[in-house]
C-alpha positions, 0 to 999 in steps of 0.5 A: 381309555384315558380319563379325558375320554371317560369324562367325555363319555360321562358328560355325553350320557348326562347330556343324553339324560338331559335331552330326554327330560327336555323332550318329555317336558316339551310345551303344549303341542297343537294349534289354537282352535276357534270355531263358528256356528256357521260355515262362512266364519261370520261374526265372532267365534262361538268358542275355543277348543284346547290346542290340537293338530288340524284334523277330523277329531275336532270336526266330529266333536263340534258337529255333534255339539253345534250341528253340521254347519260349522267353521273351524280355524286352527292357528299357531306356529309350524316348526319346520325341522329342515329347510327345503321344498315341502309339498302340502296336501289337503283332502276336505269335505267341504272347503279348506284354506291353508295360510303359511306366514299369512299368505294363502298357499292352498285353496280348496274352498267351496261346498263339495265332496272329498276333494284333494288339493296340493301345493309346494312351498319352499320353507326355511328351518324354524317357526312359520305362522300356520293357519288352516280354515275349514268349513262344513256346509252340511253332512259329516265333513272330512279333513286330512292335512299331509305333507311331504318333507324334503327327501320323502317320496310319499305324503305323510301326516305332519307330526303333532310335535311340530305344531305350537299354539304360539311363538314362545312355545314354538321356540322351545319346540324348535329345540325339541325338534332338533333334539328329536332329529339328532339325539338318536344319531348321536346315540348311535355314534356313541355306541359305535365309538366304544368298540371302535376305540377298543379295536383302534387301541389294539391295532395301535399297539400292534403297529407300535410293535411292528414299526418302531420308527416314527417315520413309518408310523407317520406314513401309515397315519397319512395313508389312513387319513387319505383313505378316510377322505376317499371313503367318506367322499360319496358315502351318501350316494344312493343312500338306502338304495345300494345293491345288496346292502344291509337295510335297517328293516332287517336289523330291526326285525332281527332285534325284534326277534332277539336274533332267535326264534328262527330268524335268518337272512341269506347272510350269516348273523355276525354283521347283523349283530355288528350293525345292531350296535349303532341301531340300538341308539335309534331303537332306544330313542324310539322306545323312550318316545324321543324320536320315531325310527320311521322319521324320514331323517332317522331312516337316512341316518340308520342307513348312513350308520351302516355305511359308517360301520363299513368305512371304519372296518375298511380303515381297519383293513388298511392297518392290517394290510400294513401289519401283514406286510411288516411281518413279511417285508419289514415296516419300511417296505410295508408302507405300500401295502395299505396304499395298494389296498386303498387304490383298488377300485372295488375296495374304494366302492365297497369301503363306503357301502353297507354290504358285507364285503369289506367287513368280511375282508376285515376279519379275513385280514385279521386271520391273515395276520394271525397266520403270518405271525404263526409262521414266524413266531408260533405264539399261542396268541397267534393261534387264537388270532387266526381262529378269531379272524377265520370265525369272523370272516365265515360268520360274516360271509359264508363264501370266506370258508373257501379262502381259509379251509387250507390254512391249517394244512399250511400251518402244519406244512410250515412246521413239519420239519426236522432239526435239519430243516427237511420236511418229513411225515414223522414231523407232520404227525408230531405237529398234528398232535400239537394240543394248541392246534386243536385248541385253536380249531375248537376255539374257531368253531366255538366262536363261529357258533357264538357269532351265528347264535347257533345254540339259541337259534339253531332253526334260524341257522339251518334256515340261513344255510337253506337261503344261502344255498338257494341264492348261489349261482350254479352251473356257471362253468361245466364240471370238466377240464374245459370248465376249469380252464374257463374258471381260471380265465374268469378268475384272472379277469376278475383279479385284474378288474378288482385290482386295476390293471396297474396294481395287477401288473405290479402284483404279477411282477412281485410273484415272478420276482419271488419265484425267481429268488427262490429258484436261485 
């Protein structure tokens, strides 16, 4: 990394430490509390309590000391973290009144048992005058105040750190609220930046080797910018509710089990480990008491972080598509390869979703690059690249093994030739005894075991295999010849659907052209 990047990372860490200290040194929370020894708030207040949020604890303490007939007022500032429509609910026994910015917003007055009353108020970001009056005419009394912020489906307790006894404290609390809202996502992006930067540097070096022309690199750069724009567009659609997406609860549960102790999903472990990188920012913020993972904004940010991971890996797929095509056709013709991938409807959809489909495609494309380079250059690093990509693909989505099982045979078949270029069994046996082929195979198996944490979590790995087997569809096609024809037809239809009719037609024409050229 350049010294400017290192400096920026050091400054980011320093700012993070400062932000944590600011949150921990936050001013007093809660509201000013005054009380009367009558339920009608007659006369001057009888006393005051230390600042605290409105609720039952103050009522219980006062009724034990001054009797069951009491009036209590909480007053101060409510720090609203984001603008929008807020729904408030008061459940009280007896009466309660809520004032926001000196306007009565909720009237649940009168002597009665526990009754709920709700209202909705449009609020701007920042401090709002908050006053709640409660009266208890006799008995034990009850009071609970909740709200539903914008985007939240359920009512919840108002966080105590959003209450301030006065406007001066509210100003600092507003800053603290902003830190609480944005620090965990910032940490998630910082943690995600490091592996992304390393991967980008490696891919950049490979592009520099494959495309020496500045025009080819500029074309690829423009494609990546357009791809990023298309993938970012709509990335928040149905956030947290996408079909079969990786959800924060699964990753949190895996981290709580330390990816061991029998923990498993129906998908392999590798992408859970990848998603745990940005998730660690939220876990750290929660552990330090800066920002709860259950905060509504953090729930959205966590789901969004998983989609950002898919988006970054989708950009990597586009670069790898260019590199594969450049190895086969040269960099000028390879310009169309990432465009072909980018414009497939399925890629555009899954490239911004938190499913494992694009991540496993990234690893598969890495394996394809190793395979193609192996056929052309036969260097040791190409064997290892193929091993890494194959292990990563299968450790991300089990079904990827079907795409990779025959690759070793392809490697052997390509190199099992005599000096005159003819394929022979003796040459096949010679290649089969090549040490680096077996080293690459062993490396791939070792990496697969590491990616699935097999050594520490063997029972979890077996549980994953059972769960994966139970989730598969069986007997879609009959086992006979007619069933295989149906499978072939379904495969062709899915290819056309996945590529889109124009690209499918171009792909078919390309295959036909290559076949004709080989015949001639």
